[in-house]
C-alpha positions as CSV (number, residue, x, y, z in Angstrom):
1,M,-25.8,13.1,-38.8
2,K,-25.7,11.3,-35.3
3,K,-22.9,8.7,-34.9
4,R,-24.3,5.7,-32.9
5,D,-22.5,5.0,-29.5
6,R,-21.0,1.4,-29.9
7,R,-21.2,1.0,-26.1
8,K,-24.9,1.3,-25.3
9,G,-26.5,1.0,-29.0
10,G,-27.8,4.5,-28.8
11,V,-27.1,7.9,-30.3
12,K,-23.4,9.3,-29.6
13,R,-23.5,12.2,-27.3
14,P,-21.5,15.3,-27.8
15,S,-17.8,14.8,-26.1
16,V,-17.6,16.0,-22.7
17,D,-14.2,16.5,-21.1
18,R,-14.1,14.2,-17.8
19,R,-12.7,16.9,-15.8
20,K,-15.3,19.2,-16.2
21,R,-18.7,17.4,-15.6
22,N,-19.9,16.6,-12.3
23,D,-18.3,13.6,-10.6
24,R,-18.0,12.1,-7.0
25,R,-14.4,13.6,-6.7
26,T,-13.8,15.4,-3.5
27,S,-10.2,16.6,-4.2
28,T,-8.8,18.8,-7.0
29,R,-7.2,17.1,-9.8
30,V,-5.0,18.5,-12.4
31,V,-3.8,17.5,-16.1
32,V,0.0,16.8,-15.9
33,D,2.7,15.0,-17.8
34,I,4.8,13.4,-15.3
35,A,7.2,10.5,-16.0
36,A,6.6,7.7,-13.4
37,D,8.1,4.2,-12.7
38,Y,6.0,1.6,-11.3
39,V,6.6,-2.1,-10.2
40,C,3.8,-4.7,-10.5
41,E,4.0,-8.4,-9.9
42,G,7.9,-8.3,-10.1
43,M,8.0,-6.4,-13.5
44,S,9.2,-2.9,-13.7
45,L,7.7,-0.5,-16.0
46,Y,7.7,3.2,-17.2
47,S,4.8,5.3,-18.0
48,Y,3.5,8.8,-17.7
49,I,0.9,10.4,-15.1
50,T,-1.6,12.3,-16.9
51,D,-4.1,13.3,-14.1
52,L,-2.9,14.0,-10.4
53,S,-4.4,14.6,-7.2
54,S,-3.4,14.7,-3.7
55,V,-5.1,11.0,-3.1
56,G,-4.8,9.4,-6.7
57,I,-3.5,9.5,-10.2
58,F,-4.2,8.4,-13.9
59,L,-1.4,6.3,-14.9
60,R,-1.4,6.1,-19.1
61,S,-0.8,2.3,-20.0
62,N,-1.9,0.2,-23.1
63,N,-2.0,-2.8,-20.9
64,P,-3.5,-1.5,-17.9
65,Y,-3.5,-4.2,-14.5
66,P,-7.3,-4.9,-13.4
67,A,-8.9,-3.2,-10.5
68,G,-7.5,-4.3,-7.1
69,T,-4.0,-4.8,-8.3
70,R,-1.3,-3.1,-6.3
71,L,1.4,-1.2,-7.4
72,K,4.9,0.5,-6.0
73,L,5.2,4.0,-7.8
74,R,8.1,6.2,-8.1
75,F,7.8,9.8,-9.6
76,A,9.0,13.2,-9.0
77,L,7.0,16.1,-8.8
78,P,7.9,19.2,-11.4
79,G,10.4,21.3,-9.5
80,E,11.2,18.6,-6.8
81,R,14.5,16.7,-6.8
82,T,13.4,13.9,-4.5
83,P,10.9,11.3,-5.8
84,F,7.9,9.9,-4.3
85,D,8.2,6.2,-3.4
86,L,4.3,5.3,-2.8
87,E,2.0,2.3,-2.9
88,G,-1.2,2.4,-5.0
89,E,-4.1,0.4,-5.8
90,V,-5.7,0.3,-9.3
91,R,-9.4,1.3,-8.8
92,W,-10.7,1.6,-12.3
93,V,-9.4,0.8,-15.9
94,S,-9.7,2.5,-19.3
95,P,-8.8,-0.2,-21.8
96,F,-7.0,0.2,-25.2
97,Y,-9.0,-0.3,-28.1
98,F,-7.2,-0.8,-31.2
99,G,-8.0,1.7,-34.3
100,A,-10.5,3.8,-31.6
101,L,-9.7,7.1,-32.4
102,E,-12.3,8.8,-30.4
103,A,-11.7,6.7,-27.3
104,R,-10.5,7.9,-23.9
105,E,-6.8,7.5,-22.9
106,P,-5.8,4.2,-22.0
107,G,-4.8,3.5,-18.6
108,M,-5.7,3.0,-14.9
109,G,-7.0,5.2,-12.1
110,V,-4.8,4.4,-9.2
111,A,-5.6,5.4,-5.6
112,I,-2.7,6.4,-3.4
113,V,-2.8,3.9,-0.3
114,D,0.2,4.6,1.7
115,A,1.3,8.0,1.8
116,T,2.8,9.8,4.8
117,P,1.2,13.0,6.2
118,E,4.3,14.8,4.4
119,Q,3.8,13.1,1.2
120,K,0.3,14.2,1.3
121,R,0.8,17.7,2.2
122,K,3.4,18.2,-0.7
123,L,1.1,16.5,-3.2
124,E,-1.8,18.8,-2.1
125,A,0.5,21.7,-2.3
126,M,1.8,20.8,-5.7
127,V,-1.9,20.3,-7.1
128,N,-3.0,23.6,-5.6
129,K,-0.1,25.2,-7.3
130,L,-0.6,23.7,-10.7
131,A,-4.5,24.5,-10.3
132,G,-3.7,28.0,-9.8
């Protein structure tokens, strides 16, 4: 029995891992679980990065900020002692749906906007290491 896709009124398609399908991304992305602090609109928050690349992250949040919002991020890469202090901009949002068991993970896709060349190099090296 096919389930209806509530978003488009059509038939639900088989689940596809968003990291495996073709998309517009040009940088390698890896699945991670990295604790992160972020500040937005004067409020300090704590969450987890679940997807990492040298140019952006996915930050898990049940209350994501809208696209265009600037965040100050602080997180340490696995095996590193010195945390990254970066600025990011929310580019897209995956909202939280109460009671939706099959929904995507809630949170926000954040582009890194102010990384130094050294920070970019370290991020890229870590992504490549974790990607194998």
